[in-house]
Kinemage of the C-alpha trace (Angstrom):
@kinemage 1
@onewidth
@group {chain A} dominant
@subgroup {mainchain}
@vectorlist {calphas} color= white
{ca met a 1} P -17.009 -4.953 -14.591
{ca lys a 2} L -15.062 -3.462 -17.504
{ca ile a 3} L -11.721 -2.030 -16.425
{ca asp a 4} L -10.312 0.617 -18.763
{ca lys a 5} L -6.636 1.672 -18.794
{ca thr a 6} L -6.374 4.832 -16.770
{ca ala a 7} L -4.400 7.738 -18.150
{ca val a 8} L -1.003 8.541 -16.596
{ca leu a 9} L 0.288 11.915 -15.573
{ca leu a 10} L 4.099 12.120 -15.468
{ca ile a 11} L 5.528 15.214 -13.693
{ca thr a 12} L 9.056 16.106 -14.732
{ca phe a 13} L 11.717 18.833 -14.278
{ca asn a 14} L 15.457 18.534 -14.688
{ca arg a 15} L 16.344 14.897 -14.097
{ca pro a 16} L 16.612 13.100 -17.459
{ca asp a 17} L 18.314 10.019 -15.909
{ca thr a 18} L 15.541 9.192 -13.487
{ca thr a 19} L 12.879 10.290 -15.933
{ca lys a 20} L 14.111 7.747 -18.514
{ca thr a 21} L 13.683 4.911 -15.962
{ca val a 22} L 10.164 5.992 -15.110
{ca ile a 23} L 9.255 6.310 -18.813
{ca glu a 24} L 10.424 2.784 -19.414
{ca ala a 25} L 8.115 1.585 -16.582
{ca ile a 26} L 5.161 3.489 -18.113
{ca arg a 27} L 6.070 2.020 -21.577
{ca lys a 28} L 5.331 -1.516 -20.249
{ca tyr a 29} L 1.869 -0.345 -19.155
{ca asn a 30} L 1.271 1.339 -22.536
{ca pro a 31} L -1.423 3.860 -21.514
{ca glu a 32} L -3.849 5.174 -24.090
{ca arg a 33} L -3.129 8.717 -22.899
{ca leu a 34} L -0.001 10.000 -21.261
{ca tyr a 35} L 0.080 13.529 -19.901
{ca val a 36} L 3.529 15.020 -19.249
{ca phe a 37} L 4.185 18.207 -17.329
{ca ser a 38} L 7.593 19.730 -17.656
{ca asp a 39} L 8.490 22.651 -15.350
{ca gly a 40} L 10.604 25.493 -16.598
{ca pro a 41} L 14.101 26.601 -15.465
{ca arg a 42} L 14.710 28.428 -12.171
{ca glu a 43} L 15.902 32.040 -12.470
{ca asn a 44} L 19.019 31.416 -10.383
{ca lys a 45} L 19.989 28.245 -12.300
{ca lys a 46} L 18.673 29.057 -15.723
{ca val a 47} L 21.576 27.809 -17.884
{ca glu a 48} L 22.076 24.579 -15.954
{ca asp a 49} L 18.364 23.851 -15.741
{ca met a 50} L 17.647 24.622 -19.388
{ca leu a 51} L 20.206 21.991 -20.554
{ca leu a 52} L 18.768 19.267 -18.322
{ca ile a 53} L 15.168 20.224 -19.089
{ca lys a 54} L 15.857 20.019 -22.797
{ca gln a 55} L 17.335 16.514 -22.363
{ca thr a 56} L 14.250 15.505 -20.348
{ca arg a 57} L 11.804 16.978 -22.957
{ca asp a 58} L 13.731 15.222 -25.829
{ca leu a 59} L 13.150 11.945 -23.996
{ca val a 60} L 9.395 12.679 -23.709
{ca glu a 61} L 9.113 13.710 -27.370
{ca ser a 62} L 10.872 10.556 -28.457
{ca ile a 63} L 8.223 8.304 -26.912
{ca asp a 64} L 7.110 6.017 -29.766
{ca trp a 65} L 4.497 3.644 -28.349
{ca glu a 66} L 0.805 3.733 -29.308
{ca gly a 67} L -1.473 6.171 -27.544
{ca asn a 68} L -1.819 9.935 -27.209
{ca leu a 69} L 0.938 12.067 -25.754
{ca ile a 70} L -0.309 15.351 -24.262
{ca thr a 71} L 2.333 17.721 -23.016
{ca arg a 72} L 2.499 20.932 -21.008
{ca phe a 73} L 6.017 22.424 -21.211
{ca met a 74} L 6.530 25.582 -19.095
{ca asp a 75} L 8.800 28.480 -20.052
{ca ser a 76} L 9.296 29.639 -16.429
{ca asn a 77} L 9.544 27.696 -13.183
{ca gln a 78} L 6.302 27.094 -11.314
{ca gly a 79} L 7.995 25.374 -8.334
{ca cys a 80} L 7.043 22.279 -6.445
{ca gly a 81} L 3.872 23.900 -5.091
{ca leu a 82} L 1.947 25.416 -8.001
{ca gly a 83} L 3.851 23.308 -10.547
{ca val a 84} L 2.731 19.862 -9.333
{ca ser a 85} L -0.756 20.852 -8.103
{ca gly a 86} L -1.305 22.825 -11.385
{ca ala a 87} L -0.223 19.809 -13.457
{ca ile a 88} L -2.729 17.611 -11.671
{ca ser a 89} L -5.533 20.120 -12.178
{ca trp a 90} L -4.555 20.527 -15.821
{ca ala a 91} L -4.810 16.747 -16.520
{ca phe a 92} L -8.079 16.546 -14.641
{ca gln a 93} L -9.641 19.020 -17.052
{ca ser a 94} L -9.804 16.061 -19.443
{ca glu a 95} L -9.884 12.991 -17.166
{ca glu a 96} L -12.078 11.532 -14.505
{ca lys a 97} L -9.293 9.516 -12.916
{ca leu a 98} L -5.505 9.577 -13.095
{ca ile a 99} L -2.449 7.564 -12.188
{ca ile a 100} L 0.230 10.129 -11.075
{ca leu a 101} L 3.981 9.629 -11.106
{ca glu a 102} L 6.833 11.975 -10.510
{ca asp a 103} L 10.109 11.722 -12.386
{ca asp a 104} L 11.853 9.679 -9.705
{ca cys a 105} L 9.105 7.282 -8.721
{ca val a 106} L 9.493 3.880 -10.414
{ca pro a 107} L 6.491 1.616 -10.148
{ca ser a 108} L 6.317 -2.221 -10.289
{ca glu a 109} L 4.505 -3.641 -13.288
{ca ser a 110} L 1.435 -4.586 -11.190
{ca phe a 111} L 1.145 -1.065 -9.750
{ca phe a 112} L -0.864 0.005 -12.816
{ca gly a 113} L -3.264 -2.898 -12.577
{ca phe a 114} L -3.653 -2.307 -8.820
{ca cys a 115} L -4.622 1.300 -9.514
{ca asn a 116} L -6.868 0.462 -12.437
{ca lys a 117} L -8.946 -2.128 -10.569
{ca leu a 118} L -9.391 0.064 -7.452
{ca leu a 119} L -10.115 3.249 -9.440
{ca thr a 120} L -12.909 1.345 -11.093
{ca gln a 121} L -14.192 -0.393 -7.921
{ca tyr a 122} L -14.349 2.736 -5.826
{ca ala a 123} L -15.132 5.278 -8.522
{ca asp a 124} L -18.424 6.323 -7.000
{ca asp a 125} L -17.517 5.830 -3.319
{ca thr a 126} L -16.680 9.316 -2.089
{ca arg a 127} L -15.289 7.948 1.180
{ca val a 128} L -12.224 6.802 -0.734
{ca met a 129} L -10.021 9.698 -1.945
{ca his a 130} L -6.589 8.276 -2.586
{ca ile a 131} L -4.795 5.102 -3.832
{ca ala a 132} L -1.136 4.922 -2.747
{ca gly a 133} L 1.646 2.864 -4.376
{ca thr a 134} L 3.923 2.933 -1.331
{ca arg a 135} L 3.695 0.892 1.796
{ca trp a 136} L 5.651 2.195 4.794
{ca asn a 137} L 6.426 0.561 8.063
{ca glu a 138} L 6.511 -2.898 6.525
{ca glu a 139} L 7.676 -4.320 9.816
{ca tyr a 140} L 4.048 -3.923 10.874
{ca glu a 141} L 2.683 -7.230 9.497
{ca ile a 142} L -0.740 -7.233 7.837
{ca asp a 143} L -1.582 -10.853 7.011
{ca ser a 144} L -4.914 -10.550 5.204
{ca gly a 145} L -5.998 -8.805 2.067
{ca ser a 146} L -4.087 -7.100 -0.763
{ca tyr a 147} L -4.654 -3.617 0.629
{ca phe a 148} L -6.029 -1.685 3.571
{ca phe a 149} L -7.469 1.729 4.334
{ca ser a 150} L -5.435 4.424 6.009
{ca lys a 151} L -5.871 8.138 6.837
{ca tyr a 152} L -2.443 8.918 5.423
{ca ala a 153} L -2.066 9.841 1.747
{ca his a 154} L 1.417 8.974 0.499
{ca ile a 155} L 2.249 10.384 -2.927
{ca trp a 156} L 5.279 8.562 -4.296
{ca gly a 157} L 3.231 6.934 -7.056
{ca trp a 158} L -0.551 7.259 -6.526
{ca ala a 159} L -3.933 7.597 -8.125
{ca thr a 160} L -7.127 9.483 -7.505
{ca trp a 161} L -10.386 10.793 -9.095
{ca arg a 162} L -11.372 14.191 -10.264
{ca arg a 163} L -14.248 14.112 -7.670
{ca ala a 164} L -11.653 13.826 -4.924
{ca trp a 165} L -9.200 16.359 -6.370
{ca leu a 166} L -12.042 18.935 -6.459
{ca lys a 167} L -11.759 18.934 -2.633
{ca tyr a 168} L -8.162 20.191 -2.893
{ca asp a 169} L -7.376 23.768 -1.848
{ca phe a 170} L -3.722 24.902 -2.452
{ca leu a 171} L -4.241 27.849 -0.036
{ca met a 172} L -5.770 25.745 2.760
{ca glu a 173} L -8.290 28.488 3.478
{ca asp a 174} L -10.263 26.355 5.854
{ca trp a 175} L -7.270 25.539 8.149
{ca pro a 176} L -7.896 28.282 10.760
{ca asp a 177} L -11.460 27.216 11.302
{ca phe a 178} L -10.533 23.539 11.259
{ca lys a 179} L -7.809 24.170 13.834
{ca arg a 180} L -10.157 26.330 15.998
{ca lys a 181} L -12.751 23.539 16.178
{ca gly a 182} L -10.142 21.038 17.289
{ca leu a 183} L -10.884 18.639 14.487
{ca leu a 184} L -7.266 17.678 13.957
{ca his a 185} L -7.165 16.427 17.543
{ca asn a 186} L -9.915 13.966 16.785
{ca ile a 187} L -8.306 12.753 13.534
{ca leu a 188} L -4.961 12.174 15.333
{ca asp a 189} L -6.642 10.416 18.302
{ca asn a 190} L -5.840 13.224 20.659
{ca tyr a 191} L -2.195 12.238 20.645
{ca phe a 192} L -0.560 15.571 21.472
{ca pro a 193} L 2.975 15.103 19.985
{ca leu a 194} L 1.551 13.989 16.636
{ca tyr a 195} L -0.995 16.819 16.731
{ca lys a 196} L 1.729 19.360 17.334
{ca arg a 197} L 3.789 17.947 14.435
{ca trp a 198} L 0.905 18.332 11.927
{ca glu a 199} L -0.205 21.665 13.432
{ca tyr a 200} L 3.287 23.013 12.896
{ca met a 201} L 3.339 21.894 9.192
{ca phe a 202} L -0.162 23.188 8.453
{ca asn a 203} L 0.454 26.532 10.253
{ca asn a 204} L 3.705 26.996 8.303
{ca leu a 205} L 2.028 26.234 4.950
{ca tyr a 206} L -0.993 28.417 5.634
{ca asn a 207} L 1.210 31.345 6.524
{ca gln a 208} L 3.647 31.061 3.640
{ca ile a 209} L 3.444 33.928 1.217
{ca ile a 210} L 4.814 31.606 -1.519
{ca lys a 211} L 3.925 27.955 -0.847
{ca his a 212} L 6.739 25.598 -1.735
{ca thr a 213} L 4.861 22.357 -1.576
{ca trp a 214} L 1.586 20.844 -2.602
{ca asp a 215} L 1.287 17.453 -0.869
{ca tyr a 216} L 0.586 18.587 2.660
{ca gln a 217} L -2.373 20.497 1.280
{ca trp a 218} L -3.631 17.245 -0.188
{ca gln a 219} L -3.220 15.482 3.132
{ca phe a 220} L -5.184 18.349 4.731
{ca ala a 221} L -7.975 17.758 2.183
{ca val a 222} L -8.041 14.102 3.110
{ca phe a 223} L -8.102 14.913 6.832
{ca lys a 224} L -10.783 17.568 6.429
{ca asn a 225} L -13.072 15.208 4.467
{ca asn a 226} L -12.402 12.185 6.613
{ca gly a 227} L -11.176 10.478 3.521
{ca leu a 228} L -9.819 6.956 3.191
{ca cys a 229} L -6.529 6.171 1.471
{ca ile a 230} L -6.070 2.721 -0.132
{ca thr a 231} L -2.659 1.375 0.780
{ca pro a 232} L -1.075 -1.823 -0.650
{ca val a 233} L 0.077 -4.481 1.731
{ca lys a 234} L 3.302 -4.711 -0.358
{ca asn a 235} L 5.340 -1.735 -1.481
{ca leu a 236} L 4.835 -1.129 -5.167
{ca val a 237} L 6.964 2.012 -5.845
{ca thr a 238} L 10.637 2.874 -5.452
{ca asn a 239} L 11.902 6.426 -5.268
{ca ile a 240} L 15.265 6.436 -7.129
{ca gly a 241} L 15.997 10.091 -6.656
{ca asp a 242} L 19.055 11.219 -4.676
{ca val a 243} L 18.853 14.942 -4.461
{ca gly a 244} L 16.281 17.509 -5.260
{ca val a 245} L 14.630 20.668 -4.031
{ca his a 246} L 13.704 19.152 -0.646
{ca phe a 247} L 16.450 16.532 -0.168
{ca ser a 248} L 20.185 17.260 -0.047
{ca glu a 249} L 21.114 13.552 0.013
{ca thr a 250} L 19.654 10.105 -0.373
{ca thr a 251} L 17.569 9.089 2.625
{ca ser a 252} L 16.521 5.678 3.906
{ca ala a 253} L 13.214 6.327 2.262
{ca his a 254} L 14.797 6.165 -1.184
{ca his a 255} L 15.705 3.083 -3.175
{ca arg a 256} L 13.434 0.793 -1.180
{ca gln a 257} L 12.605 -2.677 -2.633
{ca arg a 258} L 9.351 -2.839 -4.594
{ca asp a 259} L 7.211 -5.913 -4.991
{ca glu a 260} L 4.418 -7.200 -7.188
{ca val a 261} L 0.791 -7.596 -6.056
{ca glu a 262} L -1.382 -10.522 -7.061
{ca asp a 263} L -3.711 -10.059 -10.007
{ca lys a 264} L -6.847 -10.910 -8.007
{ca leu a 265} L -7.082 -8.313 -5.253
{ca ile a 266} L -8.467 -9.280 -1.853
{ca ala a 267} L -10.387 -6.462 -0.183
{ca pro a 268} L -9.953 -5.711 3.529
{ca lys a 269} L -12.551 -7.234 5.820
{ca tyr a 270} L -13.636 -3.911 7.307
{ca phe a 271} L -14.353 -0.667 5.516
{ca his a 272} L -12.578 1.833 7.689
{ca ser a 273} L -9.080 2.980 8.340
{ca phe a 274} L -6.759 0.425 9.937
{ca tyr a 275} L -6.693 2.185 13.311
{ca glu a 276} L -3.786 0.211 14.853
{ca phe a 277} L -1.568 0.580 11.798
{ca asp a 278} L -2.308 4.318 11.513
{ca lys a 279} L -1.524 4.723 15.245
{ca tyr a 280} L 1.799 2.967 14.815
{ca his a 281} L 2.589 4.642 11.485
{ca gly a 282} L 1.803 8.100 12.827
{ca arg a 283} L 4.144 7.766 15.754
{ca asp a 284} L 6.953 5.954 13.930
{ca phe a 285} L 6.992 7.544 10.517
{ca tyr a 286} L 6.077 11.127 11.355
{ca leu a 287} L 7.545 11.501 14.829
{ca lys a 288} L 10.510 9.139 15.177
{ca gly a 289} L 11.639 9.955 11.665
{ca arg a 290} L 12.983 6.474 10.937
{ca ser a 291} L 13.671 7.709 7.483
{ca lys a 292} L 15.275 11.185 7.260
{ca leu a 293} L 12.579 12.165 4.798
{ca lys a 294} L 10.443 14.321 7.053
{ca leu a 295} L 13.353 15.780 8.927
{ca phe a 296} L 14.949 17.069 5.657
{ca tyr a 297} L 11.540 18.371 4.549
{ca asp a 298} L 10.752 20.212 7.826
{ca ala a 299} L 14.201 21.756 7.871
{ca thr a 300} L 13.795 22.991 4.314
{ca val a 301} L 10.411 24.523 5.021
{ca ala a 302} L 11.678 26.205 8.210
{ca lys a 303} L 14.573 27.773 6.242
{ca met a 304} L 12.141 28.977 3.588
{ca met a 305} L 9.859 30.494 6.222
{ca phe a 306} L 12.840 32.288 7.832
{ca lys a 307} L 13.783 33.843 4.486
{ca val a 308} L 10.260 35.010 3.812
{ca lys a 309} L 9.992 36.579 7.232
{ca ser a 310} L 13.381 38.194 6.899
{ca arg a 311} L 12.391 39.818 3.599
{ca ser a 312} L 9.232 41.186 5.098
{ca val a 313} L 10.971 42.918 8.034
């Protein structure tokens, strides 16, 4: 089976320092096509943002390795919601599959080979929607195979196909019907605390006038279509960011060790989500908040929702 080098989409904003590190990781992979999205300055921080954005774009335009560089530089700020989702849709106008990195997600060298092999292997298997680069809850030992299937779609370094992305709906228009039919209960094994956590997030997103994120909509698309997410047994991506739109400080989810995966991948024995891991991961990662990642995110969304409601009164 011939394995082509998959194109890479790099999503950037105003962090030239972390962007430089990610570009160096991509340089080692040397893709034939590199798409770069650069968001524009925020209205309330225009001068500060424009300086950092220019530094970031200068880095991008100085890329000198072989291959095509395709850029989309925005004049105004699209935000984390429409900006990232729009960038992915833009790149998929020309590609059937993509490896997607944000400007603070540094992959191991073998991450690209991992994605390439699995993008080719599962290209026509519509059950598989997502290939993750991160492995969470590593204390939960998995002693066979190079990867496993999960219901959770983590996005700090990932890959997917156009056929899967076509199922994405930024507005989540099917959420009320999905909720009414109780389908989320079934997906989350009728575990009420976990259901309430996801119901809260999906309700908030659906009701937002201006949606400030894109990734929970992608998780909803995976849930809705009963999709499988390939997850490496070893963590292959490190988030080196400290602060950003959704995080006011470094969390325990950042700066995690990344490993390399063997060249010859060993498939899981069974073709279904790893039920016991998902059960553990759902309760520990999303409910206990071992990392502060989700707590920061939820608090940020709640503040945004309060501001939107206050303006509408």
